[in-house]
N, C-alpha and C positions, 0 to 999 in steps of 0.2 A: 238660958240666955248667956250666962257667963261662959259655959262650955263652948257655945257657938262662937262667942267673941274670941276666946282663946284659940279656937281652931282657925279662925280667919287670920288672927295675928300670926300664928305659926306658919300658915301658908304664905303670907306676905313676906315673912322673914326668909323662908325657903326660896321664894322667887328672887328676892334681892340677892341672896347668897349665890344662887346659881348664875344670875346675870353678871355679878361682879367677878366671880371666879372664872367665868368662861370668856373665851375670845374666839373670834372668827379669823381664820388665816387661810392663805392660798399658797399652794406649792406648785411649782412647775419645773420640769426637767427639760431644758432646751426649748424646742418648739413643740413639745408634746402636749397632751391635754392638761388643762388646769384642774387641780384638785382643791375643793373648797371644804374646809373643816370647821367644826364647832367643837371646842373642848378646852382642855387645860394644857397648853403646849409644853409646859415644863415637866409634865408627867407623862409616863408611858401611855399610849393610847390603848384602851381596853379592846379586847377582841370584839369585832363587830362595830366598833365606834363608841363614842362617849354616850352615857345614858341620856343626855339631853339632845343628842344628834337629831332626833325626830323633829325638834323645834326649828331646825334649819330647813326651810321649805323652798323659798323662792328668792334667794339673794339676787340683787341686781348687778349685772356685769356691765361695766362701762365699755361698750363695744359698738362698732358701726351698725351692727344688725342684731336682731334678737337671736339669742343662743339657747339651744336646748340643753337642759341639765339632766344628767343621768345619775340616779341614786345608786351608789355602790356601797360596799361594806365599810361604813364609817366616814364617807365623804361624798360630795357631789362632784361629778366630772363634767367638764365642758371642753369641747373642741373649739379652739380659737386661733386666729392668725398669730404668727410669730410676734414676740414682743412682750412687754410688761403687761400684767393683768391687774385691773382695778375692780373691786367689788364693794358693795355696801348693802346693809340690811337693817331696816328699822322695825322689823316685825318678828324677831326671833323669840323674845319673851314678852308676855303681856305686861302692861303697867302694874305696879304693885304699890301698896301703902294705903293710908286712910283716904277717904273721900276728901277732895280739896287739897290733898298733899300727895298726889300720886307721882311716882317716879317711873322713868322709862329709860331705854338704852338704844343707841344706834351703834352698829359695828361697821367699821371700815377696814378694808384689807387690800394689800398690794403684794404682788409677787414680781420680783425682778428689779434691776437697777440700771437698765440700759438707757433709760430716758430720765433726765432730771426734772422734766416738767411734771406738775401735779395735776390730778384729775378728780381728787376727792376734797371735800371741805376740810377734812382733818387728815393729814397725811405725813408720813415719814418718807422722804425722797432723797436720792443721792444728790449731792451738791454738783457733781459732774457725771457725765455718762460713764457707767461702770466703775465709779469711784467708791472709796471706802469711808468717805465722810458724808454724813447724812444731815438733813435739815428737817425739823418738825415745823409744819406750817398749819395755820388755821385761816381758812378763807384766803389762802395765798400769801399770808404774812407770817414771818418766822415767830416762833414762840420761845421766848427766852426763859431760863430758869425752870424748865419742865423736867420731870423725871421720865426717863426712858429706860426700859428694861431690855437687856440683851440676853437671849437664850442661845447658847452655843450648840453645836452639833451633838454634844454629849449631855445636853440639858442642864448645863451649869448656868445659873442666872447671875447677871452682873447689873448693878444699878448705876446709871449714868445720869448726868444733868446737862441740859442744853446750855450753851454759852450765850453771850449777848446777841449773837446772830442766829440763835435757834439751832445751832449745830452741835453734833457730837462726832467723835472719831472713835468708834468702838474697837476694843482690842480683839483682833481676829488672829488667833494663834492656832486654829485647827482648820483643816479642810472639811468641807461639808456645808450643810444648810444652817443658816442663822435666822433668827427671828427678832425683830425689834418691835416693841409695843409701847404705847403711851395712852394716857387717859385724861379726860377733861370732864368737868361738871358744870352745867349751866343751871343757875337758880332762877330760871325764867320760864314762862308758860310756852309750851310747844304742843303741837298736834301730831299724834302718831296714829297709825292705822287702827289701833284698838283703843283709841281714846286720848283725851288731853292729859298732859302731865305738867306739873309745876317745877319738877327737877329733871333735867335730861343729862344722862351719862353718855359719854362718847368714848369708844375704845378703837384705836387704830393700830394695825400691824403691818409690817413689811418683812417679807421673807426674801432671802437671796442666798446664793451658794458661792462658796470660795473654792475654786478648783485646786 
């Protein structure tokens, strides 16, 4: 019995660690196909994709019509109209933890900064079209005093904090693709596809390129 309990506890810890360490993000080059990743963006991507990539099955794309996803080596590919891309997924990892104290996670991801309007419940969007100042919003309202991580094209991480207006101006000193990410934690009951949880983690990312 003790061995079984320890095994279950270890599995729960592993699930929590995988969920917290991983992010979903989207990359897009111009009007080309969108690439949806699951992994650790500050680390080099393993050949063939992240070990947890198989858990990324059916992320929802906020688009006018249903979009087919094609599984590639390490990412999902989608052909979409030109413009920013918005994605979310609440079924990447199964809830973890003890009965009655289950935790779960929802991932949100955006690629592009052409449009300052938000389409996700938790999002990092440009303050102006194609701008370099960004605002973190929750249900359309700015989130002040929140930590935002910037990952540079050379995978250097910088920690930023949103101001009273929920905004940050990240230091963009290199050309290439950047990624912004933020997290939130709700200590309230929620229903996820694989069961109810009492703690809900949310992670949002926004990628963009500096030419």
